[in-house]
N, C-alpha and C positions, 0 to 999 in steps of 0.2 A: 227757350222755347221757340220750335219752328213748326208752323201748321202747313202741312202739305195736302192740296186737294187736285185730284186727277179729274180730268174730263177727256170725252173724245171716243170712249169705248163703242160698241156697237157690234151690230150683225153685218157681214161682209162676205162675200163669195170667194172662192179660192183663186187666188191670183190678183184679188184686188188689194187696196191700201187703205189705211188709216193712219190717223196723225194724233196721237196721245198729246195733252197737256198737263203740265203739272205747276199749279200756282203756289209759291211760297211766300207765307208772311211770317213776322216776328223777328228773329235776329237777321243779321246781313246775310243776305242770300250768297252774296260770293265768298263768303268764308266756308262754304260747304262743299265738298264734292257730291254730285246727285247721280243716283243710279235708278236704273229700274230692273225690276224684277218682276216674276209672274209664278202664278201657282194654279196648276190644272187639278180638277178633283181628285183626290187620292193621292196625290203627290205632293212631294215638298216643294217649297218656294225655290224657285232657282233665279239665277242671275241672268239679265239679259244684255244690259248694256250700263256704262257708268262714264261720266266725264268729270273732269277735275274743274277746279274753280275757274281756271283760265279758259276752258273750252278745248284746250290743245290736247291732242293724242288720245282720243276716246278709246274706250276698251268695249269689246263685244264677246259674248258666247259664240262659241264656233256655230251654233245652230242658226243664228241670225245674222253672221257676217256677210256682207254683201248684200243684204236686204233691208237691214234696218238702219237708220241713221239717227244718234243721240246728237243732241244740241241744247244750246243754253242762251238765255238773253238775261244777262244780269241786270239790263235796264229795267227789265219788266218782271224780275223775280221769277222766271219762267224756265222750265225745261221741257223738252221736247222729244218725242220718239216718234220719227217717221217710219212705218212699216209698209214696205212693199211686197209685192209677190207672196201674199199671206197663204198660208197652207194650214189645212185642219189642223195639224198638229201645235199650232201657235194659238189655239182656243185655251184661254186661262182668264183669271183675273190678274189685271196688270197693276203693280205696286209702284209708286214713286217714294224713293228715299234720301235722305241727307245724312251725310256723314262729316263730321268735325275734321278740321284740318289737323293731320296726324302726322307725326315723324315717319312711321311705319305704316302707310295706308295700304290696305286691302280692300279692292273695290268689289271683289266677287263674293265675298262671305255676307251672309245675312247679318250675322252678330256684331258687325263692324259698323253698321249704321245705327244712328241715334235717333232718327224720326221717320214715321212713315205716314204716307198717305191711306186713304180708307179703300182704295182701289177701285178700278174700273173694268167691267167685264167686256172681253173681247171673243166674240164668237165667229169662227171661220166655217162656213158651210161649205162642203165638197160636193 
């Protein structure tokens, strides 16, 4: 079992920045790929970014590429999402998720993740 707790959400003006953190506990953190998803009211949960256990070659949704950066610190059991140049359309609840190492990993699909945090609200005012 892996427990995930997100923090760092809040209200920010368009063009501003926020840094989300996700602290993991339980099983060995480095055995999991980590992802960030978001869900806006009335919409499905969507992929934002993911990083493999090594932190190499992160993956991003086109909508956030060049603005968001995902990183992880395996020594601290924490994954981060640095969000810059925020837009009103980035407003959503942001979720951290963990995916066990798999032969055929798919980092963009919600159902491929095994554990989820409770979410943190990010609101961008225009």
